[in-house]
C-alpha positions in Angstrom: -46.0 7.2 -36.7 -47.1 9.5 -34.0 -49.2 7.8 -31.3 -53.0 8.4 -31.2 -52.9 10.0 -27.8 -50.2 12.4 -29.0 -52.4 13.3 -32.0 -55.4 13.8 -29.6 -53.3 16.1 -27.5 -52.4 18.1 -30.6 -56.0 18.4 -31.6 -57.1 19.6 -28.1 -54.2 22.1 -28.0 -54.1 23.1 -31.7 -52.6 26.6 -31.3 -49.8 25.3 -29.1 -49.1 22.5 -31.6 -48.9 24.9 -34.6 -46.9 27.5 -32.7 -43.8 25.3 -33.0 -43.8 25.9 -36.8 -43.3 29.0 -38.9 -46.7 30.7 -39.6 -46.3 30.1 -43.3 -46.3 26.3 -42.6 -49.3 26.2 -40.3 -51.8 25.2 -43.0 -49.4 22.4 -44.1 -49.0 20.9 -40.7 -52.8 21.3 -40.0 -53.6 19.3 -43.2 -51.2 16.5 -42.1 -52.5 16.5 -38.6 -56.1 16.0 -39.7 -55.3 13.2 -42.1 -53.2 11.5 -39.4 -56.0 11.9 -36.8 -58.4 10.1 -39.2 -55.9 7.3 -39.7 -55.9 6.7 -35.9 -59.7 7.0 -35.8 -59.9 4.2 -38.4 -56.9 2.2 -37.2 -55.4 2.4 -40.7 -51.8 3.0 -41.8 -50.9 6.6 -42.6 -49.0 7.6 -45.8 -48.0 10.8 -47.5 -47.3 11.7 -51.1 -43.7 10.7 -50.4 -44.3 7.1 -49.4 -47.8 6.1 -50.5 -48.3 2.4 -51.1 -51.2 1.5 -53.4 -50.7 -2.2 -52.7 -52.3 -1.6 -49.3 -56.0 -1.2 -50.1 -57.1 0.3 -46.8 -55.1 3.3 -45.7 -55.1 7.0 -45.2 -53.1 9.3 -47.4 -52.1 12.9 -46.8 -51.5 14.2 -50.3 -49.0 16.8 -49.2 -45.3 16.2 -49.0 -42.8 16.1 -46.1 -39.7 16.1 -48.3 -39.7 18.8 -49.5 -42.4 20.2 -47.2 -45.5 21.2 -49.3 -49.3 21.3 -49.1 -51.5 18.9 -51.0 -52.0 19.9 -54.7 -55.1 22.1 -55.3 -56.5 19.8 -57.9 -57.5 17.2 -55.4 -58.5 16.7 -51.7 -56.0 17.2 -48.9 -56.3 13.6 -48.0 -58.1 10.3 -48.8 -59.2 7.6 -46.4 -59.8 4.1 -48.0 -62.1 2.6 -45.3 -63.8 -0.7 -45.2 -66.6 -0.4 -47.8 -66.5 3.4 -48.1 -64.1 6.2 -48.7 -63.5 9.7 -47.3 -62.1 12.7 -49.1 -60.5 15.0 -46.5 -60.5 18.8 -46.8 -58.8 20.8 -44.0 -58.5 24.6 -43.5 -57.6 27.1 -40.8 -59.7 29.7 -42.6 -62.7 30.8 -40.6 -63.9 33.9 -42.5 -66.1 34.3 -45.6 -63.3 32.9 -47.8 -63.6 29.5 -46.0 -66.2 28.3 -48.5 -65.0 30.1 -51.7 -61.3 29.4 -51.3 -61.4 26.0 -49.6 -64.5 24.0 -49.2 -66.2 24.9 -52.5 -63.9 22.5 -54.3 -64.9 19.6 -52.1 -67.8 18.4 -54.4 -65.6 18.4 -57.5 -62.7 16.7 -55.6 -65.1 14.0 -54.4 -66.7 13.6 -57.8 -63.3 13.3 -59.6 -62.2 10.8 -57.0 -65.3 8.6 -57.4 -65.0 8.7 -61.2 -61.3 7.9 -61.1 -61.6 5.0 -58.6 -65.0 3.9 -59.9 -66.6 4.3 -56.5 -70.3 4.7 -56.0 -71.3 8.1 -54.8 -73.2 6.6 -51.8 -69.9 5.1 -50.6 -68.0 8.4 -50.6 -68.0 11.2 -48.0 -66.5 14.6 -48.3 -65.3 15.6 -44.8 -64.4 19.2 -44.3 -62.5 20.0 -41.1 -62.0 23.4 -39.6 -61.7 25.2 -36.3 -65.0 27.0 -36.8 -67.7 26.8 -39.5 -68.5 30.0 -41.2 -72.1 30.8 -41.9 -71.4 30.9 -45.7 -70.0 27.4 -45.6 -73.0 26.2 -43.6 -75.5 27.7 -46.1 -73.6 26.4 -49.1 -73.4 22.9 -47.6 -77.0 22.8 -46.5 -78.3 24.1 -49.9 -75.9 21.8 -51.8 -77.5 21.2 -55.2 -75.4 18.0 -55.7 -77.3 15.9 -53.1 -75.7 12.7 -54.4 -72.5 13.8 -52.6 -72.5 13.8 -48.8 -70.7 16.8 -47.4 -69.8 16.6 -43.7 -68.4 19.7 -41.9 -66.6 18.8 -38.7 -64.8 21.1 -36.3 -61.5 20.1 -34.8 -63.1 19.8 -31.3 -65.6 17.3 -32.8 -62.8 15.3 -34.4 -61.0 15.2 -31.1 -64.1 13.6 -29.5 -64.3 11.1 -32.3 -60.7 10.2 -31.9 -61.0 9.9 -28.2 -63.8 7.3 -28.6 -61.7 5.4 -31.1 -58.6 5.4 -28.8 -60.6 4.1 -25.9 -62.7 1.6 -27.9 -59.9 -0.2 -29.8 -62.5 -2.6 -31.4 -64.5 0.2 -33.0 -65.7 -0.6 -36.4 -65.6 1.5 -39.5 -69.3 1.2 -39.9 -69.7 3.2 -36.7 -68.0 6.2 -38.4 -70.1 5.8 -41.5 -73.2 5.8 -39.4 -72.0 9.0 -37.7 -71.5 10.7 -41.1 -75.0 9.8 -42.2 -76.4 11.2 -38.9 -74.4 14.4 -39.3 -75.6 14.8 -42.9 -79.2 14.4 -41.7 -78.5 16.9 -38.9 -77.3 19.4 -41.4 -80.3 18.9 -43.6 -82.8 19.3 -40.8 -81.1 22.3 -39.1 -82.7 25.7 -39.1 -79.5 27.7 -38.7 -75.8 27.4 -38.1 -76.3 27.8 -34.4 -78.9 25.0 -34.5 -76.6 22.8 -36.4 -73.6 23.4 -34.1 -75.8 22.5 -31.0 -77.5 19.5 -32.6 -74.2 18.1 -34.1 -72.5 18.6 -30.7 -75.2 16.6 -29.0 -75.2 14.0 -31.7 -71.4 13.4 -31.4 -71.6 13.2 -27.6 -74.4 10.6 -27.9 -72.5 8.7 -30.6 -69.3 8.6 -28.5 -71.3 7.3 -25.5 -73.1 4.7 -27.6 -69.9 3.4 -29.2 -68.1 3.2 -25.8 -71.1 1.5 -24.2 -71.3 -1.1 -26.9 -67.5 -1.9 -26.6 -67.4 -1.7 -22.8 -67.2 -5.5 -22.3 -64.1 -5.7 -24.5 -62.5 -2.7 -22.8 -63.1 -3.9 -19.2 -62.1 -7.4 -20.1 -58.8 -6.2 -21.7 -58.0 -3.8 -18.8 -58.8 -6.6 -16.3 -56.4 -8.9 -18.2 -53.8 -6.2 -18.1 -54.2 -5.8 -14.4 -53.8 -9.6 -13.9 -50.6 -9.6 -15.9 -49.2 -6.7 -13.8 -50.1 -8.5 -10.6 -48.3 -11.6 -11.9 -49.8 -14.5 -9.9 -51.5 -17.5 -11.3 -54.7 -17.1 -9.3 -56.0 -13.6 -8.7 -59.1 -12.4 -6.8 -61.5 -10.2 -8.6 -61.5 -7.6 -5.8 -57.8 -7.1 -6.4 -58.4 -6.6 -10.1 -61.1 -4.0 -9.2 -58.6 -2.1 -7.0 -56.1 -2.0 -9.9 -58.8 -0.7 -12.4 -60.0 2.0 -10.0 -56.6 3.5 -10.1 -56.3 3.3 -13.9 -56.7 6.8 -15.6 -58.1 5.4 -18.9 -60.7 3.3 -17.1 -61.8 6.4 -15.2 -61.9 8.3 -18.4 -64.0 5.6 -20.1 -66.5 5.2 -17.3 -66.8 9.0 -16.9 -67.8 9.4 -20.6 -70.5 6.7 -20.5 -71.6 7.7 -16.9 -71.4 4.3 -15.2 -69.4 2.7 -12.3 -67.5 -0.5 -12.4 -68.6 -3.6 -10.5 -67.0 -6.9 -9.5 -69.7 -8.8 -11.5 -68.8 -6.9 -14.6 -65.1 -7.8 -14.3 -66.0 -11.5 -13.8 -68.4 -11.6 -16.7 -66.2 -9.6 -19.1 -63.0 -11.6 -18.4 -65.0 -14.8 -19.2 -67.0 -13.3 -22.1 -63.9 -12.1 -23.9 -62.1 -15.4 -23.2 -59.2 -13.7 -21.4 -59.4 -15.7 -18.2 -61.0 -18.7 -16.6 -62.1 -19.5 -13.1 -59.5 -20.9 -10.8 -61.7 -21.6 -7.8 -62.7 -19.4 -4.9 -61.1 -18.0 -1.8 -61.8 -19.9 1.5 -62.3 -16.8 3.6 -64.5 -14.6 1.4 -65.7 -17.1 -1.2 -64.4 -14.7 -3.9 -63.8 -15.9 -7.4 -60.2 -16.4 -8.4 -59.2 -16.1 -12.1 -56.3 -17.4 -14.1 -55.2 -15.4 -17.2 -55.3 -17.2 -20.5 -51.9 -17.3 -22.2 -51.6 -14.7 -25.0 -50.7 -17.4 -27.5 -53.9 -19.3 -26.6 -56.0 -16.2 -27.0 -54.2 -15.4 -30.3 -54.9 -18.9 -31.7 -58.5 -18.7 -30.8 -58.8 -15.3 -32.5 -57.2 -16.6 -35.7 -59.6 -19.5 -35.7 -62.6 -17.2 -35.3 -61.4 -14.9 -38.1 -60.9 -18.0 -40.4 -64.4 -19.2 -39.5 -66.0 -15.9 -40.4 -64.0 -15.7 -43.6 -65.4 -19.1 -44.7 -69.0 -18.0 -44.4 -70.4 -17.1 -47.8 
């Protein structure tokens, strides 16, 4: 499976990615890329029509084929994401003209309806996500005036999906409910918009705010984990928090994370997050500077604690 950061790079440089394939295959590889991107957003295994495994309840399927190479069948969505407590039908197109709605997205409602009926899924638990490089005004009007309000249609541009994936890559503990919340917000944004331009601006602001909120809520986990990673690289039993800070200040992903949420890292945060996430414990203080020293918790100890916590939550009725 291609790494999430590689998929993110493909999304941000879509034309360069597609240029390596024959033009007749661009739409096929675009479909596959979008489904694969959503699998990384959701941290779910990715399958194609060639190797789908229905025994795995939560997964993302691209309904096209790699052997032989072919698009997904027109009778259904390009992909399906079986998330925790909801599902997503995926439609992807490179079309940007007036035929975007008539030849591609118009079938989204029927595909979502057929899927719900076939799998006995409630309409409120299904979202029809339509991904494109640019939303045509006919698509906007058709979605906004959708007579089948029981089905939630979400148009997303590739640049928006890249932002969503970026948040998920950085916040590895992101929950599926966060994406479901975003879909509801985008649906409301569409309904309340006055024009396509208004929707594009409002949805862009909304996704930026969502990304920042998700990363802010998961910051303690991220800083704790990166601090633990720094301790492992340093390799000593007792490590001063200022040395950890120096390591994190040179880490590109930490810089990216903090830049998105607009904050700076402090020694107090590192101390609190290492303890709060149960990744390290205090090992005393330095004599010269009275600085806190930390000892990393063995990974097996952390893993055992995690399993006990999962079991305890599972036993709650």
